[in-house]
C-alpha positions as CSV (number, residue, x, y, z in Angstrom):
1,M,89.5,25.5,35.3
2,E,92.7,23.5,36.3
3,F,90.3,20.6,37.4
4,F,88.7,20.4,33.9
5,K,92.1,20.3,32.2
6,K,93.3,17.5,34.3
7,N,90.0,15.4,34.1
8,K,89.1,16.2,30.4
9,N,89.9,12.7,29.2
10,Y,87.6,11.2,31.9
11,L,84.8,13.4,30.9
12,Y,85.0,12.4,27.3
13,I,85.0,8.8,28.4
14,V,81.7,9.5,30.4
15,V,80.1,11.2,27.5
16,I,80.9,8.3,25.1
17,L,79.7,5.6,27.6
18,I,76.3,7.7,28.0
19,A,76.0,7.8,24.2
20,V,76.6,4.0,24.0
21,I,74.1,3.1,26.7
22,T,71.5,5.3,24.9
23,M,72.1,3.7,21.6
24,L,71.8,0.2,23.2
25,V,68.5,1.1,24.8
26,L,67.1,2.5,21.6
27,L,68.3,-0.6,19.6
28,T,66.5,-2.9,22.2
29,D,63.2,-1.1,21.9
30,Y,63.4,-1.2,18.2
31,K,63.8,-5.0,18.1
32,K,60.9,-5.3,20.5
33,N,58.6,-3.3,18.2
34,A,59.8,-5.1,15.1
35,N,58.8,-8.5,16.6
36,S,55.5,-7.3,17.6
37,E,54.5,-6.0,14.3
38,P,53.4,-8.5,11.6
39,S,55.5,-9.2,8.7
40,L,54.4,-8.7,5.1
41,A,54.0,-12.4,4.9
42,D,51.8,-12.5,7.9
43,I,49.6,-9.8,6.6
44,A,49.1,-11.6,3.2
45,A,48.2,-14.7,5.0
46,T,45.7,-13.0,7.3
47,E,44.2,-11.2,4.2
48,S,43.9,-14.6,2.3
49,T,42.1,-16.1,5.5
50,V,39.7,-13.2,5.9
51,K,38.8,-13.1,2.4
52,K,35.7,-15.2,1.6
53,S,33.7,-15.9,-1.5
54,P,31.1,-13.1,-2.2
55,A,27.8,-13.9,-0.3
56,K,24.7,-14.5,-2.4
57,V,22.1,-11.7,-1.8
58,I,18.4,-13.0,-1.9
59,V,15.9,-10.3,-2.4
60,T,12.5,-11.3,-1.4
61,V,9.2,-9.4,-0.9
62,N,7.2,-9.2,2.3
63,T,3.6,-9.9,1.6
64,E,2.6,-8.3,4.8
65,T,3.9,-4.9,3.5
66,I,1.6,-5.4,0.4
67,R,-1.4,-6.4,2.6
68,E,-1.1,-3.5,5.0
69,G,-0.6,-1.1,2.0
70,I,-3.9,-2.4,0.4
71,A,-5.8,-2.6,3.7
72,N,-5.1,1.1,4.3
73,M,-7.1,1.9,1.4
74,G,-10.0,0.5,3.2
75,T,-13.4,0.1,1.1
76,L,-12.3,1.4,-2.2
77,I,-15.0,3.0,-4.4
78,T,-13.8,2.0,-7.8
79,Q,-16.9,2.8,-9.9
80,E,-19.8,5.3,-9.9
81,Y,-22.8,5.2,-12.1
82,Y,-24.5,8.7,-12.5
83,F,-28.0,8.9,-13.5
84,T,-31.1,11.2,-14.1
85,Q,-34.0,8.7,-13.9
86,V,-37.6,9.1,-14.6
87,E,-40.2,6.8,-13.0
88,K,-43.8,6.4,-12.8
89,Y,-45.5,5.6,-9.3
90,T,-49.0,4.2,-9.3
91,K,-51.2,3.7,-6.2
92,E,-54.2,1.6,-6.7
93,K,-57.2,0.9,-4.4
94,T,-60.5,-1.0,-4.7
95,I,-63.4,0.4,-3.1
96,M,-66.5,-1.7,-2.2
97,K,-64.9,-4.6,-3.9
98,F,-65.6,-3.7,-7.5
99,I,-64.7,-0.1,-7.8
100,T,-61.0,0.8,-8.6
101,S,-59.5,4.0,-7.9
102,S,-55.8,5.0,-8.8
103,S,-53.5,7.8,-8.3
104,E,-50.2,8.2,-10.0
105,F,-47.3,10.6,-10.7
106,L,-44.4,10.7,-13.1
107,Y,-41.2,12.1,-11.4
108,S,-37.5,12.1,-11.7
109,Y,-34.3,12.2,-9.6
110,D,-30.6,12.7,-10.0
111,G,-28.2,10.4,-8.2
112,A,-25.3,8.0,-8.4
113,V,-24.8,4.4,-7.6
114,T,-21.4,3.4,-6.1
115,A,-19.6,0.1,-6.3
116,G,-16.3,-1.2,-5.2
117,V,-14.1,-3.7,-3.4
118,D,-13.5,-4.2,0.4
119,F,-9.7,-4.3,0.2
120,E,-9.3,-5.7,3.7
121,K,-10.7,-9.0,2.2
122,I,-8.0,-9.4,-0.2
123,A,-5.8,-12.5,0.1
124,I,-2.1,-12.3,-0.9
125,S,0.3,-15.2,-1.3
126,K,3.9,-15.5,-2.8
127,D,6.1,-18.2,-4.2
128,D,9.8,-17.1,-4.0
129,D,10.9,-20.0,-5.9
130,A,8.5,-19.4,-8.9
131,K,9.0,-15.6,-8.3
132,T,5.1,-15.0,-8.2
133,I,2.8,-12.9,-6.2
134,T,-0.8,-14.1,-6.2
135,I,-3.6,-11.6,-5.1
136,D,-7.1,-12.8,-4.8
137,I,-9.5,-9.9,-5.0
138,P,-13.2,-10.4,-3.9
139,D,-15.9,-9.5,-6.2
140,S,-17.2,-6.0,-6.4
141,E,-20.4,-5.0,-4.8
142,I,-22.9,-2.3,-4.6
143,F,-22.1,0.0,-1.7
144,S,-24.7,2.8,-2.0
145,V,-27.4,4.3,-4.0
146,N,-27.3,8.1,-3.4
147,I,-30.2,10.3,-4.5
148,D,-30.0,14.0,-4.6
149,K,-33.5,14.8,-3.2
150,D,-33.1,18.4,-4.1
151,T,-33.4,17.3,-7.8
152,F,-36.9,15.8,-7.4
153,K,-39.3,16.8,-10.1
154,I,-42.8,15.8,-10.9
155,Y,-43.8,15.9,-14.5
156,S,-47.5,14.8,-14.2
157,E,-49.8,13.8,-11.3
158,K,-53.3,12.2,-11.2
159,D,-54.7,12.2,-7.6
160,S,-57.9,10.4,-7.1
161,L,-60.4,11.7,-4.7
162,W,-61.1,8.2,-3.3
163,N,-57.4,7.3,-3.2
164,P,-55.4,10.5,-2.6
165,L,-51.6,10.5,-2.6
166,K,-50.0,11.0,0.8
167,L,-46.4,11.8,2.1
168,E,-45.8,8.0,2.7
169,D,-46.6,7.4,-0.9
170,Y,-43.7,9.6,-2.0
171,N,-41.3,7.9,0.5
172,T,-42.5,4.4,-1.0
173,S,-41.7,5.9,-4.4
174,L,-38.3,6.8,-3.4
175,A,-37.6,3.3,-2.2
176,K,-38.6,1.9,-5.5
177,F,-36.7,4.5,-7.3
178,E,-33.5,3.4,-5.5
179,A,-34.1,-0.3,-6.4
180,A,-34.7,0.7,-10.0
181,A,-31.5,2.7,-10.2
182,K,-29.5,0.0,-8.7
183,E,-31.0,-2.5,-11.4
184,K,-30.0,-0.1,-14.1
185,A,-26.5,0.3,-12.8
186,L,-26.1,-3.4,-12.7
187,A,-27.5,-3.6,-16.3
188,N,-24.8,-1.1,-17.4
189,G,-22.0,-3.4,-16.0
190,I,-21.1,-1.4,-12.9
191,L,-19.7,-4.4,-11.1
192,E,-17.6,-5.6,-14.1
193,K,-16.1,-2.0,-14.4
194,S,-15.4,-1.9,-10.7
195,D,-13.6,-5.3,-10.8
196,A,-11.4,-4.1,-13.7
197,Q,-10.7,-0.8,-12.0
198,A,-9.7,-2.6,-8.6
199,K,-7.4,-4.9,-10.6
200,T,-5.6,-1.9,-12.2
201,I,-5.2,0.0,-8.8
202,I,-3.7,-3.3,-7.2
203,E,-1.4,-3.9,-10.0
204,N,-0.1,-0.3,-10.0
205,F,0.4,-0.4,-6.2
206,V,2.3,-3.7,-6.1
207,N,4.4,-2.6,-9.2
208,S,5.4,0.6,-7.4
209,L,7.1,-1.5,-4.6
210,P,10.9,-1.9,-5.6
211,E,11.1,-5.3,-3.9
212,A,8.3,-6.6,-6.0
213,S,10.0,-5.8,-9.4
214,K,11.5,-9.4,-9.6
215,Y,8.0,-11.0,-9.2
216,Q,5.3,-11.8,-11.6
217,I,2.0,-10.5,-10.4
218,E,-1.1,-12.8,-10.7
219,I,-4.4,-11.3,-9.8
220,K,-7.6,-13.6,-9.5
């Protein structure tokens, strides 16, 4: 206890020295950190350097996307012509060069003629400057004549003794019936209707693509 009383002044001096040294160390660290951090002027200069004029975004359409989407539709049946058709089949035969013998029957079938476009053959091009997409669609064609054989009806039949009707005659009549049905479908404008329907389908598909909204669609 006596020791502390005699050396009290020395202890005070030591404590003060420690406090001063601590303050000097803290002050030195603060100056270092202050020098390493950018000033407001530096930040402003950096921001002005980084800022650039807004870039111009060019939106374009990928024709391959359109082509693949259309090709995935495959061969599209765009028009069907349904019919119930009555036809007459006549089979003639000459006997002994001067005697003519004939057999015939009147019959009908139900069926459908289908027409469409092979979408895989469609050609697509674009002009980004003019903002146009040109689509070249091939002409429609008859794909099939489907006859429901269960609807076959015979209304009248004349079978000659010298020239009887056979199974092959009915098969021949069916082939002629298909040809007649196809001709009637063509006469009723099935191909023209198919072309118009294909154009509508293509237009609706392309217009559904967001990236194509800035383009004018031209279909040939």
